[in-house]
C-alpha positions in Angstrom: -11.0 11.7 26.4 -13.8 12.2 23.8 -15.5 15.7 23.6 -19.3 15.4 23.6 -19.4 18.8 21.6 -17.1 17.3 19.0 -19.2 14.4 18.8 -22.3 16.5 18.4 -20.7 18.6 15.6 -19.6 15.2 14.0 -22.9 13.5 14.1 -24.5 16.9 12.9 -21.7 16.7 9.8 -22.7 13.0 9.1 -26.3 13.8 8.9 -25.7 17.2 6.8 -24.2 14.7 4.4 -26.1 12.1 4.0 -29.4 14.1 3.9 -27.8 16.9 1.5 -28.2 17.3 -2.2 -25.1 15.7 -3.4 -25.9 12.6 -2.0 -29.2 12.2 -2.9 -28.6 12.9 -6.7 -25.6 10.3 -6.4 -28.3 7.7 -5.0 -30.5 8.8 -7.9 -27.8 8.7 -10.4 -26.8 5.3 -9.2 -30.0 3.9 -10.1 -29.5 4.8 -14.0 -28.6 2.1 -16.3 -25.2 3.2 -16.8 -23.2 1.6 -19.5 -19.3 2.5 -20.7 -20.3 1.6 -24.5 -23.0 4.0 -24.5 -21.2 6.8 -22.3 -18.2 6.4 -25.3 -20.3 6.3 -27.9 -22.9 8.9 -27.8 -24.7 9.4 -31.1 -24.7 6.2 -31.7 -21.2 5.8 -32.4 -20.1 2.2 -31.2 -17.2 1.6 -28.8 -14.6 0.0 -31.7 -15.3 2.8 -34.0 -12.4 4.8 -34.6 -12.0 7.6 -32.1 -14.4 10.3 -32.7 -14.5 14.1 -31.4 -16.9 13.2 -28.6 -14.6 10.0 -27.6 -11.7 12.1 -27.6 -13.5 15.1 -25.5 -14.3 12.0 -22.9 -10.8 10.9 -22.6 -9.5 14.2 -22.3 -12.0 15.4 -19.7 -11.7 12.2 -17.7 -7.7 12.3 -17.3 -5.4 14.5 -15.1 -1.8 14.4 -14.7 1.2 15.8 -12.2 4.3 15.7 -13.7 5.5 12.3 -14.5 2.2 10.7 -13.6 -0.6 10.3 -16.0 -4.4 9.3 -14.8 -7.1 8.1 -17.3 -10.6 7.6 -15.6 -12.7 7.8 -18.7 -13.3 4.2 -18.1 -15.0 4.9 -15.0 -19.1 4.8 -15.1 -19.4 8.3 -14.6 -20.7 11.1 -16.6 -20.8 15.1 -16.2 -23.3 15.1 -14.1 -22.1 12.4 -11.8 -18.8 14.2 -11.5 -20.7 17.3 -10.6 -22.5 15.4 -7.7 -19.2 14.1 -6.5 -17.5 17.3 -6.5 -20.3 19.1 -4.7 -20.4 16.2 -2.0 -16.7 16.8 -1.4 -17.4 20.7 -0.8 -20.8 19.6 1.4 -17.9 17.5 3.3 -15.6 20.4 3.8 -12.9 18.4 2.4 -10.7 21.3 1.2 -10.4 22.0 4.9 -10.2 18.2 6.0 -6.9 18.1 3.6 -5.8 21.2 5.8 -6.1 19.7 9.1 -4.2 16.8 8.1 -1.6 18.8 6.6 -1.1 21.2 9.4 -1.2 19.0 12.5 -4.8 19.1 13.7 -6.1 16.1 15.6 -7.4 14.2 12.8 -7.1 10.7 14.4 -10.5 11.3 16.6 -10.2 8.1 18.7 -6.6 8.6 19.8 -6.7 12.2 20.1 -3.6 12.6 18.0 -2.3 13.8 14.9 -1.5 11.7 11.7 1.4 13.7 10.6 3.2 11.3 8.1 3.3 14.1 5.7 6.0 15.7 8.1 8.6 13.1 7.2 9.1 14.3 3.8 8.9 18.0 4.6 11.9 19.6 3.4 13.9 21.5 6.2 12.3 25.0 5.0 8.5 23.5 4.4 6.3 25.3 2.1 4.1 27.4 4.4 0.8 26.2 2.6 1.4 22.7 4.0 2.2 24.2 7.8 0.4 27.3 7.7 -0.9 27.6 11.1 2.2 26.7 12.7 1.3 23.2 14.6 4.1 21.3 13.6 6.7 24.0 14.0 9.6 22.3 15.5 8.6 19.0 13.9 10.4 19.4 10.9 14.1 19.9 13.3 13.2 16.6 14.5 12.3 15.1 11.8 15.8 16.0 9.7 17.8 15.0 13.0 16.3 11.5 12.6 16.8 11.5 9.0 20.5 12.5 9.2 21.0 9.7 12.1 19.1 6.7 9.4 21.8 8.5 6.6 24.8 7.9 9.0 23.5 4.5 10.4 22.9 3.6 6.4 26.3 4.6 5.3 28.0 3.1 7.9 26.7 -0.1 6.7 27.0 0.6 3.1 30.9 1.4 3.2 31.6 -1.3 5.6 32.3 0.8 9.1 30.1 -1.4 10.7 31.7 -4.4 11.8 30.4 -7.7 13.0 31.6 -9.6 16.2 34.7 -11.1 14.2 35.2 -7.5 12.5 34.1 -8.6 9.2 31.8 -5.8 7.3 28.0 -6.5 7.1 26.6 -8.4 3.9 23.2 -9.4 4.7 20.6 -7.0 6.3 17.6 -8.6 7.5 14.7 -6.4 8.2 12.4 -7.7 11.3 8.8 -6.3 11.5 5.1 -6.9 10.6 2.3 -4.9 8.5 3.9 -1.4 8.0 7.2 -1.9 9.3 7.4 -4.8 7.0 5.3 -4.4 3.9 6.5 -0.4 3.2 10.3 -1.2 3.1 9.8 -4.4 1.1 7.7 -3.1 -1.4 10.0 -0.1 -2.1 13.2 -2.1 -1.9 11.8 -4.4 -4.4 10.3 -1.4 -6.7 13.6 0.0 -6.6 15.7 -3.0 -7.3 17.7 -1.0 -10.5 18.8 1.6 -8.3 20.3 -0.5 -5.7 24.3 0.5 -6.0 25.2 -2.2 -3.2 25.9 -5.8 -2.9 24.6 -5.7 0.6 21.8 -8.2 0.7 18.4 -7.0 2.2 15.9 -9.4 3.8 12.6 -9.2 5.2 11.1 -11.6 7.5 7.7 -11.1 9.4 5.8 -14.8 9.5 5.4 -15.3 13.6 5.7 -19.1 13.3 9.3 -19.1 12.2 9.5 -20.7 8.9 10.6 -17.5 7.0 13.4 -16.8 9.5 14.9 -20.8 9.8 14.9 -20.6 5.9 16.7 -17.5 5.7 19.3 -18.1 8.6 20.3 -21.4 7.1 21.8 -19.1 3.9 23.4 -16.6 6.3 26.6 -16.0 7.8 26.5 -14.9 11.8 29.6 -12.8 11.5 28.4 -10.6 8.7 24.4 -10.6 9.4 22.9 -7.8 10.7 19.3 -7.5 12.0 16.8 -4.4 12.0 14.0 -4.9 14.7 11.2 -2.4 13.3 8.4 -2.0 15.6 6.4 1.1 16.7 5.3 -0.6 20.3 8.6 -2.9 20.5 5.7 -4.9 21.7 4.6 -6.8 18.6 4.7 -10.6 19.3 5.0 -11.4 15.7 8.5 -9.2 15.3 9.7 -9.8 18.7 9.4 -13.7 18.6 11.4 -13.4 15.4 13.7 -11.5 16.9 14.6 -13.6 19.9 15.2 -16.4 17.7 17.8 -14.3 15.6 19.7 -13.9 18.8 19.6 -17.2 19.8 20.9 -18.4 16.8 24.0 -15.5 16.8 24.6 -16.4 20.4 25.6 -20.0 19.2 28.8 -18.4 17.6 29.1 -15.1 20.0 28.3 -13.7 23.3 24.9 -12.5 23.9 26.5 -8.7 24.5 28.4 -8.8 21.7 25.3 -9.7 19.1 23.2 -7.3 20.9 25.9 -4.6 20.1 27.5 -5.4 17.1 24.4 -7.2 15.4 21.2 -5.5 16.2 19.3 -2.2 15.6 15.8 -1.1 17.3 13.7 1.5 15.4 10.6 2.3 17.3 8.5 5.0 19.1 9.4 3.6 22.3 13.0 3.7 22.7 12.8 2.6 26.4 11.4 -0.6 25.5 14.1 -0.9 22.8 16.9 -0.6 25.8 14.9 -3.1 27.8 15.7 -5.6 25.2 19.3 -4.9 25.1 20.1 -2.6 22.4 22.9 -0.2 23.0 21.2 3.8 22.2 23.8 4.1 19.4 21.8 1.4 17.7 18.6 3.1 18.0 16.4 5.1 15.7 13.4 6.7 16.8 10.1 7.6 15.4 6.8 9.1 16.5 3.1 8.0 17.9 1.9 10.6 15.3 3.1 8.3 12.5 0.7 5.4 12.0 2.6 2.0 11.1 1.0 1.5 7.4 2.0 5.6 6.7 5.8 4.9 8.2 8.1 3.9 5.4 9.4 7.3 4.8 10.7 7.6 8.6 13.5 5.4 10.3 11.3 2.2 9.4 12.8 2.7 6.1 16.2 2.4 6.8 16.5 -0.9 5.0 15.6 0.9 1.9 18.5 3.4 2.4 20.9 0.2 2.8 19.6 -1.0 -0.5 19.1 2.4 -2.9 21.2 4.7 -1.0 20.1 7.9 1.0 20.4 10.2 -1.9 17.5 7.9 -3.5 15.7 7.5 -0.3 15.6 11.4 -0.2 14.2 11.5 -3.6 11.7 9.0 -2.5 10.6 11.3 0.0 10.3 14.4 -2.1 8.3 12.9 -4.4 5.8 12.1 -1.9 5.9 15.8 -0.8 5.3 16.8 -4.5 2.2 14.8 -4.1 1.5 16.4 -1.1 1.5 20.0 -2.4 -0.6 18.7 -5.3 -3.2 17.7 -2.6 -2.8 21.0 -0.9 -3.1 23.0 -4.0 -4.7 22.0 -7.0 -8.3 22.3 -7.8 -10.3 19.4 -7.3 -11.4 19.2 -10.8 -7.6 18.0 -11.5 -6.4 16.8 -8.1 -5.4 13.3 -8.6 -6.1 12.0 -4.7 -9.5 13.7 -4.7 -10.3 12.0 -7.8 -9.4 8.9 -6.8 -11.2 9.2 -3.6 -14.1 10.4 -5.0 -14.2 7.7 -7.8 -14.0 5.0 -4.8 -16.7 5.8 -3.1 -19.2 6.6 -6.1 -17.8 2.4 -6.5 -18.4 1.4 -3.3 -21.2 3.3 -1.7 -23.3 4.3 -4.7 -22.7 1.4 -7.0 -22.3 -1.0 -4.1 -19.4 -2.7 -5.9 -17.7 -4.0 -3.0 -14.5 -5.4 -4.4 -11.5 -3.4 -6.2 -8.2 -5.0 -7.6 -5.0 -3.3 -8.4 -3.0 -4.4 -11.4 0.6 -3.3 -12.0 1.8 -4.3 -15.1 5.7 -4.3 -13.9 7.1 -6.9 -12.2 9.1 -4.5 -9.8 5.6 -3.2 -8.2 5.1 -6.9 -7.1 4.4 -6.0 -3.7 2.6 -2.7 -4.6 -1.0 -4.6 -4.4 0.2 -6.0 -0.9 0.9 -2.9 0.6 -2.3 -1.3 -0.8 -4.2 -4.0 0.7 -3.0 -2.6 4.2 -3.2 0.7 3.3 -6.8 0.7 2.4 -8.4 -2.1 4.4 -6.9 -1.4 7.4 -7.6 2.5 7.2 -10.8 2.4 6.3 -12.4 -0.8 7.0 -14.9 0.7 9.6 -18.3 0.4 10.3 -18.6 3.3 12.9 -18.6 6.8 11.9 -16.3 9.4 13.8 -19.6 10.6 16.0 -19.5 6.8 17.5 -22.6 5.7 15.4 -22.7 2.9 13.2 -22.4 3.8 9.2 -25.7 3.3 7.4 -23.7 2.6 3.8 -21.0 1.1 2.0 -17.5 1.5 3.3 -14.1 0.1 2.0 -14.4 -2.6 -0.7 -12.5 -5.4 -0.5 -8.8 -4.8 -2.1 -6.6 -7.1 -3.5 -4.2 -7.4 -6.7 -1.3 -9.1 -8.3 0.9 -8.3 -11.2 -1.0 -7.9 -14.3 0.7 -10.6 -16.5 0.1 -13.2 -13.6 -3.5 -11.9 -12.6 -4.4 -12.8 -16.6 -3.9 -16.3 -15.6 -5.4 -16.3 -12.1 -8.5 -14.3 -11.7 -9.1 -12.2 -15.0 -11.5 -15.0 -16.0 -14.2 -13.7 -13.2 -13.0 -10.3 -13.9 -14.6 -10.9 -17.7 -17.4 -13.2 -17.4 -18.5 -13.9 -13.2 -20.7 -12.4 -11.9 -18.8 -10.0 -9.6 -18.5 -6.4 -10.3 -15.3 -5.7 -9.5 -13.7 -1.9 -9.7 -10.1 -2.0 -11.2 -6.7 0.5 -10.8 -4.3 -0.5 -13.9 -0.7 0.9 -13.3 2.1 0.5 -16.1 5.5 2.3 -16.5 5.7 3.8 -20.2 9.5 3.8 -20.8 11.9 1.0 -19.3 15.1 -0.3 -20.6 16.8 2.3 -21.7 20.2 4.5 -20.7 18.1 6.5 -18.2 17.5 3.8 -15.6 19.5 0.9 -16.6 22.7 2.6 -16.2 21.8 2.1 -12.1 22.1 -1.9 -12.7 25.2 -3.4 -11.7 26.3 -6.5 -13.6 27.7 -9.5 -11.9 30.6 -9.6 -14.8 31.8 -6.3 -14.2 30.8 -5.1 -17.8 28.3 -2.5 -16.7 25.4 -1.9 -19.3 27.3 -3.6 -22.3 25.9 -7.1 -22.4 22.6 -5.5 -22.0 23.1 -3.2 -24.6 24.5 -5.9 -27.0 22.3 -9.0 -26.2 19.0 -8.5 -23.9 18.0 -4.7 -24.7 16.2 -5.2 -27.9 14.5 -8.4 -26.6 13.6 -6.7 -22.8 12.2 -3.5 -24.8 9.9 -5.7 -26.9 8.7 -7.4 -23.5 8.1 -4.2 -22.2 6.0 -3.2 -25.1 4.0 -6.4 -25.0 3.1 -5.5 -21.2 1.8 -2.0 -21.9 -0.4 -3.8 -24.9 -2.0 -6.1 -22.4 -2.5 -3.3 -20.1 -4.3 -1.4 -22.4 -6.3 -4.3 -24.0 -7.2 -5.7 -20.7 -8.8 -2.1 -19.3 -10.7 -2.0 -22.9 -12.1 -5.3 -22.8 -13.1 -4.9 -19.1 -14.9 -1.7 -20.3 -16.8 -2.8 -23.6 -16.9 -6.5 -23.5 -17.3 -8.0 -26.9 -17.3 -4.5 -28.6 -13.9 -4.3 -27.9 -13.4 -7.2 -30.6 -16.0 -7.9 -32.8 -14.0 -10.3 -34.9 -13.2 -12.5 -32.3 -14.9 -16.2 -33.1 -14.1 -19.5 -32.5 -14.5 -22.4 -35.1 -15.5 -25.5 -33.6 -17.3 -28.4 -35.4 -19.0 -29.7 -32.5 -20.6 -26.5 -31.3 -23.2 -24.5 -33.3 -21.9 -20.9 -33.2 -24.9 -19.7 -30.6 -23.3 -21.9 -28.1 -19.7 -20.5 -28.9 -21.0 -16.7 -28.6 -22.5 -17.9 -25.3 -19.3 -19.1 -24.0 -17.5 -16.1 -25.6 -19.6 -13.6 -24.0 -17.9 -10.7 -22.4 -20.0 -8.5 -20.3 -18.1 -5.4 -20.3 -19.1 -2.3 -18.3 -16.2 -3.2 -15.3 -14.9 0.3 -14.5 -11.4 1.3 -14.3 -8.5 3.8 -13.7 -5.3 3.6 -15.6 -2.1 5.2 -13.8 0.7 5.5 -16.5 4.3 6.4 -15.0 7.0 8.0 -17.4 9.7 6.0 -15.5 10.1 3.8 -12.0 12.1 6.2 -10.3 12.5 6.7 -6.5 10.9 10.2 -7.1 7.9 8.7 -9.1 7.5 5.8 -6.8 6.8 8.7 -3.7 4.3 10.3 -5.7 2.5 7.3 -6.6 2.5 6.0 -2.8 1.1 9.3 -1.8 -1.2 9.6 -4.3 -3.0 6.4 -2.5 -2.4 7.7 1.0 -4.3 10.6 0.2 -6.6 9.0 -1.8 -7.7 6.6 1.2 -7.9 10.0 3.4 -10.5 11.4 1.0 -12.4 8.3 1.3 -12.4 8.7 4.9 -13.3 12.0 4.8 -16.7 11.5 2.9 -17.4 8.5 4.8 -16.9 10.4 8.1 -14.7 7.6 9.1 -11.2 7.4 11.0 -8.6 6.0 8.6 -6.1 6.3 11.2 -6.9 3.8 14.3 -7.2 -0.1 14.0 -8.8 -1.0 16.9 -10.0 -4.3 14.9 -6.6 -5.7 14.8 -6.5 -5.7 18.9 -9.2 -8.3 20.3 -7.7 -11.1 18.3 -4.4 -10.3 19.7 -5.7 -10.3 23.5 -7.8 -13.9 22.6 -4.6 -15.1 21.1 -2.6 -14.7 24.3 -5.5 -16.6 26.0 -5.1 -19.5 24.0 -1.5 -19.5 23.5 -1.5 -19.8 27.7 -3.7 -23.1 27.2 -1.3 -24.2 25.0 1.8 -24.1 27.1 0.6 -24.3 30.5 -1.1 -27.5 30.7 1.0 -30.4 29.2 -1.5 -32.7 29.0 -4.4 -32.7 26.3 -7.1 -31.3 28.5 -8.5 -28.1 28.1 -10.1 -26.2 30.7 -13.9 -26.3 30.5 -16.1 -23.1 29.8 -13.0 -20.9 28.9 -13.6 -21.1 25.2 -16.4 -21.5 22.6 -16.9 -25.4 21.7 -15.4 -25.3 18.4 -12.4 -23.5 19.5 -12.2 -26.1 22.5 -12.1 -29.0 20.6 -9.3 -27.6 18.1 -7.0 -27.0 21.2 -7.7 -30.7 22.6 -7.1 -31.6 19.1 -3.9 -29.7 18.7 -2.4 -31.2 22.5 -3.6 -34.5 21.7 -1.4 -34.3 18.5 1.2 -33.0 20.0 1.5 -35.1 23.2 1.8 -38.1 20.9 4.5 -36.4 18.9 6.6 -36.0 21.9 6.2 -39.5 23.3 
């Protein structure tokens, strides 16, 4: 039920922010000819001059850190006046209270009238009072840790070989069937923590509803030793259930349906009655809650696939890292608060500078799925055009977000970043240390010799490759910021073109803003901090924009219309489509599909 009094208060808050002095100051600042070379090169010091005290001060002032995570935002298009106005805007939007509301379990998901308590999923058994200061989530931590204990028990039974298939053989392959947050989160984490995997059990992920992923995977699986995890908050997602139905049909070629369901399926959902109705035994069920959004759910039982792959100790370390970021978010002053700074800079770029594209560029292959994960996290959360008061917003909100591993991106879309016509903000992410004993002792080598081969043959070369990756990360952020000034000596020699023509083609605009995040090592704890950093960044942006980042009504209508289209595809075996049901384009496309399918059948 929508509370009209709350709506009025929300409207007043929105208008107060837009009409307030900080917002108007930022509008004025955005009209200034901001230039990174000039911001770094005060007093006529050029951008490629050796570092001066002024440049050094800027880099020191515009940086912040938490444990093994270091953030440099000095290449953002800001100065002290702009940062002061952004921090004042945060205060005018009552950001500190909104952070408290999120962490203490207030109903921050206004359109669905419930809290968004993903942070409770990583609370220790005896949580810090600052994070649960008004008692709203009393009792939740016990429920959460009961669920985690069940995840641990289930993961341990699978990893130890105690979980047996219909023929009595131990599990060798676990297949996570999910989509969106039930897929992207666990997929991203298991890939990022591949060096921490300490089991021979293979973990696979299937999300595509057309069946192609599943069909390809089943060819390589043994039905006797394959276990399927159906991950769905509602347990009504057609993408996931269609794959589950096909997986069950495949297994039933080799055993009975009862044996397949009892020995080869686990259900994870907030709707356990539907899990039972599907036929999954209560002992094979794990729950999470409706106050956990799908894109924030990897910390819950949805993370079972992670626990199977890297073990429960490392899964708990992931949770602890996220909780460390939660504590930082709750306590750190805004001038040194990583999520707050990232969120405010994102608002500055998108709303005031009108930069409508943002790219995430990890220079580490283990983070290959991190940009895809953030695509959902940010665009599904903040891709909104209606404020919490129900009125249309009057400014730009979430930018288009995409990304790729940095080395691949350099050969794909960096041309556009450097010389195109689009303004794009960037996040560069890199790990400082890799290929040393701290992490690679966790790697299992198939030859049984542990780390010896790497030490004697590959270690030096791999460390050189890592240094090369770091060099490219720093170089690209420098060129994006300063353009040609980053390397004045770069001149092509070609007898067929004049030097002026060469320089035109080789002109780098620069002035593309970026933030660089450096992680000491990609450990489970540090990965947890990194993910939670972006979660809270999203919340900061939404708080400034006065939008709800915890609903996703925009995905619903397409599903409903798809049901109508599907009925047309399956109920009429001829190539006719009922007139007037759809628009002319959809009608024509349906007719073409049905005609082609009928000819194939003949």
